[in-house]
GUTINU-140378 format. One record per atom (N, C-alpha, C, O): atom name; x, y, z. Coordinates in steps of 0.02 Angstrom, whole numbers, plus 50000, padded with zeros to 5 digits. Layout:
% residues N
<rec CA; <X; Y; Z>>
...
% end
This chain:
% residues 73
<rec N; <60428; 49034; 48783>>
<rec CA; <60382; 49025; 48738>>
<rec C; <60394; 49054; 48670>>
<rec O; <60410; 49114; 48669>>
<rec N; <60389; 49015; 48605>>
<rec CA; <60411; 49051; 48548>>
<rec C; <60345; 49067; 48521>>
<rec O; <60296; 49031; 48529>>
<rec N; <60346; 49129; 48483>>
<rec CA; <60298; 49152; 48445>>
<rec C; <60290; 49132; 48383>>
<rec O; <60344; 49119; 48356>>
<rec N; <60237; 49122; 48343>>
<rec CA; <60227; 49110; 48277>>
<rec C; <60239; 49172; 48235>>
<rec O; <60205; 49222; 48248>>
<rec N; <60288; 49173; 48182>>
<rec CA; <60294; 49230; 48149>>
<rec C; <60287; 49203; 48079>>
<rec O; <60311; 49150; 48059>>
<rec N; <60250; 49249; 48042>>
<rec CA; <60235; 49238; 47971>>
<rec C; <60274; 49287; 47922>>
<rec O; <60268; 49348; 47926>>
<rec N; <60310; 49259; 47879>>
<rec CA; <60346; 49288; 47821>>
<rec C; <60324; 49290; 47752>>
<rec O; <60308; 49235; 47730>>
<rec N; <60318; 49338; 47709>>
<rec CA; <60301; 49335; 47638>>
<rec C; <60362; 49313; 47606>>
<rec O; <60416; 49336; 47622>>
<rec N; <60353; 49266; 47557>>
<rec CA; <60406; 49243; 47524>>
<rec C; <60394; 49256; 47445>>
<rec O; <60345; 49229; 47420>>
<rec N; <60432; 49292; 47410>>
<rec CA; <60419; 49291; 47341>>
<rec C; <60463; 49246; 47296>>
<rec O; <60524; 49246; 47305>>
<rec N; <60437; 49210; 47252>>
<rec CA; <60469; 49160; 47215>>
<rec C; <60479; 49171; 47143>>
<rec O; <60430; 49180; 47108>>
<rec N; <60529; 49171; 47121>>
<rec CA; <60545; 49193; 47044>>
<rec C; <60576; 49133; 47012>>
<rec O; <60603; 49090; 47046>>
<rec N; <60574; 49131; 46944>>
<rec CA; <60626; 49092; 46912>>
<rec C; <60663; 49128; 46859>>
<rec O; <60637; 49166; 46819>>
<rec N; <60728; 49112; 46863>>
<rec CA; <60772; 49155; 46819>>
<rec C; <60773; 49114; 46750>>
<rec O; <60740; 49063; 46744>>
<rec N; <60813; 49141; 46697>>
<rec CA; <60809; 49118; 46626>>
<rec C; <60842; 49051; 46627>>
<rec O; <60836; 49025; 46571>>
<rec N; <60877; 49011; 46672>>
<rec CA; <60907; 48953; 46674>>
<rec C; <60860; 48900; 46714>>
<rec O; <60873; 48840; 46719>>
<rec N; <60806; 48931; 46738>>
<rec CA; <60760; 48874; 46764>>
<rec C; <60758; 48877; 46837>>
<rec O; <60713; 48849; 46867>>
<rec N; <60806; 48909; 46868>>
<rec CA; <60821; 48907; 46940>>
<rec C; <60773; 48947; 46977>>
<rec O; <60755; 49002; 46956>>
<rec N; <60748; 48919; 47038>>
<rec CA; <60696; 48958; 47075>>
<rec C; <60733; 48999; 47126>>
<rec O; <60777; 48974; 47162>>
<rec N; <60717; 49055; 47126>>
<rec CA; <60744; 49106; 47179>>
<rec C; <60690; 49127; 47231>>
<rec O; <60637; 49150; 47209>>
<rec N; <60699; 49121; 47296>>
<rec CA; <60654; 49140; 47349>>
<rec C; <60690; 49201; 47390>>
<rec O; <60750; 49200; 47401>>
<rec N; <60647; 49251; 47410>>
<rec CA; <60662; 49309; 47444>>
<rec C; <60611; 49317; 47495>>
<rec O; <60553; 49301; 47486>>
<rec N; <60633; 49341; 47549>>
<rec CA; <60598; 49358; 47610>>
<rec C; <60610; 49434; 47601>>
<rec O; <60666; 49454; 47618>>
<rec N; <60568; 49480; 47577>>
<rec CA; <60582; 49544; 47578>>
<rec C; <60579; 49590; 47634>>
<rec O; <60599; 49648; 47629>>
<rec N; <60551; 49562; 47693>>
<rec CA; <60550; 49597; 47756>>
<rec C; <60611; 49586; 47783>>
<rec O; <60625; 49631; 47822>>
<rec N; <60657; 49542; 47778>>
<rec CA; <60723; 49528; 47803>>
<rec C; <60776; 49540; 47754>>
<rec O; <60785; 49501; 47708>>
<rec N; <60814; 49601; 47765>>
<rec CA; <60866; 49628; 47728>>
<rec C; <60918; 49578; 47700>>
<rec O; <60958; 49556; 47741>>
<rec N; <60922; 49560; 47641>>
<rec CA; <60962; 49516; 47605>>
<rec C; <60957; 49436; 47617>>
<rec O; <61004; 49396; 47618>>
<rec N; <60887; 49426; 47624>>
<rec CA; <60870; 49359; 47644>>
<rec C; <60843; 49321; 47590>>
<rec O; <60782; 49326; 47583>>
<rec N; <60880; 49277; 47544>>
<rec CA; <60864; 49251; 47481>>
<rec C; <60902; 49184; 47484>>
<rec O; <60949; 49172; 47521>>
<rec N; <60873; 49139; 47436>>
<rec CA; <60906; 49086; 47417>>
<rec C; <60890; 49055; 47350>>
<rec O; <60844; 49082; 47320>>
<rec N; <60920; 49004; 47322>>
<rec CA; <60890; 48975; 47264>>
<rec C; <60898; 48899; 47260>>
<rec O; <60936; 48870; 47299>>
<rec N; <60859; 48863; 47208>>
<rec CA; <60863; 48798; 47205>>
<rec C; <60838; 48781; 47143>>
<rec O; <60812; 48825; 47109>>
<rec N; <60844; 48715; 47118>>
<rec CA; <60828; 48682; 47060>>
<rec C; <60748; 48675; 47055>>
<rec O; <60713; 48689; 47006>>
<rec N; <60730; 48655; 47109>>
<rec CA; <60646; 48628; 47115>>
<rec C; <60616; 48669; 47172>>
<rec O; <60654; 48697; 47211>>
<rec N; <60549; 48673; 47178>>
<rec CA; <60523; 48709; 47218>>
<rec C; <60524; 48665; 47284>>
<rec O; <60522; 48695; 47338>>
<rec N; <60527; 48588; 47285>>
<rec CA; <60539; 48552; 47341>>
<rec C; <60602; 48573; 47379>>
<rec O; <60603; 48580; 47440>>
<rec N; <60643; 48581; 47346>>
<rec CA; <60710; 48595; 47370>>
<rec C; <60712; 48674; 47393>>
<rec O; <60750; 48689; 47440>>
<rec N; <60677; 48720; 47366>>
<rec CA; <60677; 48788; 47391>>
<rec C; <60644; 48795; 47444>>
<rec O; <60671; 48838; 47479>>
<rec N; <60594; 48772; 47472>>
<rec CA; <60553; 48785; 47529>>
<rec C; <60600; 48778; 47588>>
<rec O; <60608; 48825; 47627>>
<rec N; <60634; 48718; 47596>>
<rec CA; <60663; 48705; 47662>>
<rec C; <60719; 48758; 47667>>
<rec O; <60735; 48784; 47720>>
<rec N; <60752; 48772; 47601>>
<rec CA; <60809; 48809; 47599>>
<rec C; <60792; 48897; 47623>>
<rec O; <60832; 48931; 47655>>
<rec N; <60737; 48918; 47604>>
<rec CA; <60710; 48974; 47616>>
<rec C; <60700; 48983; 47709>>
<rec O; <60722; 49028; 47745>>
<rec N; <60659; 48924; 47727>>
<rec CA; <60667; 48922; 47795>>
<rec C; <60717; 48928; 47835>>
<rec O; <60712; 48954; 47891>>
<rec N; <60783; 48901; 47804>>
<rec CA; <60846; 48895; 47839>>
<rec C; <60868; 48963; 47823>>
<rec O; <60904; 48984; 47868>>
<rec N; <60860; 49003; 47776>>
<rec CA; <60887; 49066; 47763>>
<rec C; <60860; 49119; 47802>>
<rec O; <60892; 49169; 47818>>
<rec N; <60790; 49109; 47820>>
<rec CA; <60754; 49152; 47869>>
<rec C; <60780; 49146; 47941>>
<rec O; <60788; 49196; 47975>>
<rec N; <60793; 49076; 47966>>
<rec CA; <60820; 49076; 48024>>
<rec C; <60885; 49100; 48035>>
<rec O; <60903; 49121; 48090>>
<rec N; <60925; 49099; 47980>>
<rec CA; <60991; 49127; 47984>>
<rec C; <60984; 49209; 47992>>
<rec O; <61013; 49239; 48037>>
<rec N; <60947; 49236; 47948>>
<rec CA; <60940; 49310; 47938>>
<rec C; <60914; 49325; 48017>>
<rec O; <60939; 49372; 48046>>
<rec N; <60863; 49283; 48052>>
<rec CA; <60830; 49315; 48108>>
<rec C; <60895; 49312; 48169>>
<rec O; <60889; 49347; 48219>>
<rec N; <60951; 49273; 48159>>
<rec CA; <60997; 49281; 48203>>
<rec C; <61034; 49342; 48205>>
<rec O; <61054; 49360; 48260>>
<rec N; <61048; 49383; 48151>>
<rec CA; <61080; 49439; 48155>>
<rec C; <61037; 49493; 48139>>
<rec O; <61066; 49546; 48126>>
<rec N; <60979; 49493; 48137>>
<rec CA; <60926; 49547; 48122>>
<rec C; <60861; 49537; 48164>>
<rec O; <60830; 49485; 48171>>
<rec N; <60848; 49600; 48189>>
<rec CA; <60785; 49598; 48231>>
<rec C; <60730; 49619; 48187>>
<rec O; <60732; 49676; 48165>>
<rec N; <60682; 49581; 48172>>
<rec CA; <60629; 49600; 48133>>
<rec C; <60595; 49648; 48150>>
<rec O; <60571; 49679; 48103>>
<rec N; <60583; 49667; 48201>>
<rec CA; <60544; 49707; 48244>>
<rec C; <60578; 49786; 48219>>
<rec O; <60541; 49834; 48210>>
<rec N; <60638; 49790; 48210>>
<rec CA; <60675; 49858; 48201>>
<rec C; <60643; 49882; 48128>>
<rec O; <60644; 49943; 48123>>
<rec N; <60618; 49853; 48080>>
<rec CA; <60580; 49874; 48025>>
<rec C; <60523; 49838; 48002>>
<rec O; <60530; 49804; 47951>>
<rec N; <60467; 49840; 48030>>
<rec CA; <60417; 49803; 48029>>
<rec C; <60384; 49814; 47954>>
<rec O; <60372; 49871; 47934>>
<rec N; <60374; 49766; 47920>>
<rec CA; <60340; 49772; 47852>>
<rec C; <60276; 49742; 47856>>
<rec O; <60266; 49689; 47887>>
<rec N; <60218; 49782; 47816>>
<rec CA; <60153; 49735; 47818>>
<rec C; <60137; 49733; 47740>>
<rec O; <60134; 49782; 47703>>
<rec N; <60128; 49671; 47724>>
<rec CA; <60108; 49652; 47662>>
<rec C; <60048; 49682; 47640>>
<rec O; <59995; 49678; 47673>>
<rec N; <60054; 49719; 47570>>
<rec CA; <60001; 49760; 47540>>
<rec C; <59979; 49724; 47482>>
<rec O; <59919; 49718; 47473>>
<rec N; <60018; 49701; 47442>>
<rec CA; <60004; 49670; 47376>>
<rec C; <60052; 49642; 47335>>
<rec O; <60110; 49641; 47355>>
<rec N; <60037; 49620; 47283>>
<rec CA; <60093; 49609; 47232>>
<rec C; <60062; 49626; 47163>>
<rec O; <60005; 49606; 47151>>
<rec N; <60097; 49659; 47120>>
<rec CA; <60067; 49675; 47047>>
<rec C; <60127; 49667; 47006>>
<rec O; <60183; 49682; 47030>>
<rec N; <60118; 49642; 46938>>
<rec CA; <60163; 49630; 46896>>
<rec C; <60141; 49690; 46837>>
<rec O; <60083; 49696; 46817>>
<rec N; <60198; 49732; 46812>>
<rec CA; <60172; 49782; 46761>>
<rec C; <60225; 49761; 46706>>
<rec O; <60269; 49718; 46713>>
<rec N; <60210; 49803; 46646>>
<rec CA; <60248; 49780; 46589>>
<rec C; <60269; 49844; 46555>>
<rec O; <60227; 49888; 46542>>
<rec N; <60333; 49851; 46541>>
<rec CA; <60360; 49911; 46510>>
<rec C; <60389; 49897; 46438>>
<rec O; <60415; 49844; 46419>>
<rec N; <60380; 49943; 46409>>
<rec CA; <60420; 49930; 46328>>
<rec C; <60489; 49950; 46338>>
<rec O; <60503; 50003; 46366>>
<rec N; <60542; 49899; 46313>>
<rec CA; <60604; 49917; 46324>>
<rec C; <60633; 49952; 46264>>
<rec O; <60691; 49973; 46265>>
% end
């Protein structure tokens, strides 16, 4: 029986308008797409592939929050 797992996904947009999704709890798990509709199936596939090579129980991460800060360059 498969258990339901939840993963936090961070979505950003680069300077060219490309969406980038990252699953921070899985090392190196990210993907990109031109639209959000394309991005979500791709990050699901990326997570599945990452789970084939990484055991998420090895380094459990618990979501605390997201903050955006500004610094003067």
